[in-house]
N, C-alpha and C positions, 0 to 999 in steps of 0.2 A: 447427441448433444447433452451435455450434463445438466442436471437441474440446478436451480438457484442455489439450493442448499449444498450441492456437491461443488459447484462453482466456488462458493464462500469457503467451503472446507479446504479446497485445493489452494485458494489464495491464503488462507490462515496457515496451512501447512508450508507454504513457500517463505514464510517469515522466519527469522532466527528467533532463538529464545528470547534475547533482549527486546526485539521488536514486538513479540507477542505480549511480553510483560508490560511494556510501554502502552500498547494497544489496550490492554485490559485496564490500565491505570487511567488513561485518557477518557475511555468510555464510562468507567465508574465515576470519575469527577464530573463528567457532563451529565450523568444520571442525578448525582447528589446535588450539584449546585447549578444545573441548568447548562445549556449549550454555550460554548465560547461565543464571543461575538467577533468580528472582523476587524475590530480596532487594534491600536498599538498599547491600549491600556492593560491593567493588570488582569482583567477577564478576557483579553483579546488573544486572538490567533495570529496576529500580525500578518493578516491576508494581504497578499500582493496580487493584483489582477493580472491577467495574462499579459497585458501590455507592459507591465512592469516586473514580470518574472524574469530574472536574469539566468534562471537555471533550466529553461525549457530544453535546450539541446542536450542537457544531461538526463533528461527523462524525469526530473523533479518537477511533475505536475500533478494537480489535483486528480486527474483522470487516472493516474497510476496508483493512488493512494487507497489503501483498503476501506477508508471511511467514505469515499466518493460513491454517490448513487447516480449513475448516468441517466437512469430514467427520468429523473426530476431535477437534475442539476443541483443536487444538494448534497451537503455533507452531513454524515451521522452525529458529529460532534461540534460543528461550527454553523451557526445560524445564517440564513439568508441564501440568496442565490450564489452558487459558486461556478465560476467558469471552468471548463475543462483543463485549460492550460494555465490556470493560476497556481499560486502556492501559498502555504502558511507554514508557521513554525512547528506545527503538530503532525506533519506529514509521517505517514508509515507506508513506505514503498518497498515492496520486495526486491531484492538485489537484482533479480532476473529482469526487473522493468528498467534498470538504469541503463542510460545509453554507455556504450564502451564496455559493457560487462559482456565479455567473450563467452562463446559456448563453454570453454574450459573453466572459466570463473563460474558459470551457472552450474556446472556439474559439481564443482568443489563445494559450492554452497548447498547443494541438495545432499551431498554426502556427509556434510556436517550436521545436518538436521537431525534432530531426535524426536520421537513421539509422532503423534498425528496418524494419518492414514498411509501406512507403509506401502499399500498396493499402488496408490496414486503416485506417491513419490518415485516408486520403481518404474512406473510408466514413464514419468518424466526423465528419469535417468536413462531409460532405454531409447527414448526418443533423442535425447541429446547425444548418446553414444553413436546412434545411427548418423547423426548429422555431422559428427566428427570423422567418420570413416571416409 
């Protein structure tokens, strides 16, 4: 079982370059100005609780976002309790977490990625290839 640091690195490596850049910007903004709130206001994340999340079936849920901390049901950039199946406008969800994303699409995404832990990415590619056989 991978350590927490290894899991976070694997999750980071599963993002494309645009997502990585957005994640850095969101994190830096939250550090500089404080966490986003859950409102629809200028400092808000436009948080929609699970009961009002129309995108659950697509995998667009907080639990799939890189900022979500399952241990305490909190977000690293949005203040307050966060439901696992809620969603906000700041989500950064790896493509392989989205519903309808076929094994072939996941493989294409991995092949497009650059940088990061090449060994971990190759292991993911090998796993997907074995599942396609």
